[in-house]
C-alpha positions as CSV (number, residue, x, y, z in Angstrom):
1,X,36.4,41.1,-33.4
2,X,38.7,39.5,-30.9
3,X,41.7,37.3,-31.6
4,X,39.9,34.1,-30.4
5,X,37.1,34.7,-32.9
6,X,39.6,35.4,-35.6
7,X,41.4,32.1,-35.0
8,X,38.1,30.2,-35.0
9,X,37.1,31.9,-38.2
10,X,40.4,31.1,-39.8
11,X,40.1,27.4,-39.0
12,X,36.4,27.1,-40.0
13,X,37.3,27.4,-43.6
14,X,39.1,24.4,-45.1
15,X,40.8,26.6,-47.7
16,X,42.3,28.8,-44.9
17,X,43.7,25.6,-43.3
18,X,45.3,24.6,-46.6
19,X,46.7,28.1,-47.1
20,X,48.2,28.0,-43.6
21,X,49.7,24.6,-44.3
22,X,51.2,25.8,-47.6
23,X,52.8,28.8,-45.9
24,X,54.2,26.5,-43.2
25,X,55.7,24.2,-45.8
26,X,57.3,27.1,-47.6
27,X,58.7,28.5,-44.4
28,X,60.1,25.1,-43.4
29,X,61.8,24.7,-46.8
30,X,63.4,28.2,-46.7
31,X,67.2,27.9,-46.4
32,X,67.3,31.0,-44.2
33,X,64.8,29.3,-41.8
34,X,66.7,26.1,-41.8
35,X,69.9,28.0,-41.0
36,X,68.1,29.9,-38.2
37,X,66.9,26.6,-36.7
38,X,70.4,25.1,-36.8
39,X,72.0,28.2,-35.4
40,X,69.6,28.4,-32.5
41,X,69.4,24.7,-32.0
42,X,65.6,24.8,-32.2
43,X,63.9,21.5,-32.3
44,X,60.7,20.7,-34.3
45,X,57.6,20.3,-32.3
46,X,55.5,17.3,-33.2
47,X,51.8,17.9,-33.1
48,X,49.1,15.3,-33.5
49,X,46.3,16.2,-36.0
50,X,43.9,14.5,-33.6
51,X,44.9,17.0,-30.9
52,X,44.3,19.9,-33.2
53,X,40.9,18.5,-34.2
54,X,40.0,18.1,-30.6
55,X,41.1,21.6,-29.7
56,X,39.1,23.0,-32.6
57,X,36.0,21.1,-31.5
58,X,36.3,22.4,-28.0
59,X,36.9,25.9,-29.2
60,X,33.7,25.7,-31.3
61,X,31.8,24.5,-28.3
62,X,33.2,27.4,-26.2
63,X,32.5,30.1,-28.8
64,X,29.0,28.8,-29.3
65,X,28.4,28.9,-25.6
66,X,29.5,32.5,-25.2
67,X,27.6,33.6,-28.4
68,X,30.4,33.9,-30.9
69,X,29.5,30.8,-32.9
70,X,27.3,31.0,-36.0
């Protein structure tokens, strides 16, 4: 299984998406992470949920076209 298929598989299950979001929230709240962001002067990236949805839809079309979709 290639990495593209793994990513599509991970995002095809709503529970996986919620799990990823929970992990992200835990990481963002971690004092060590917050200190690291401050130290390196890293800014947060804003991502639109609509863009993610559109990307997922395009990825499904692509994987279906090349025979990886179910």
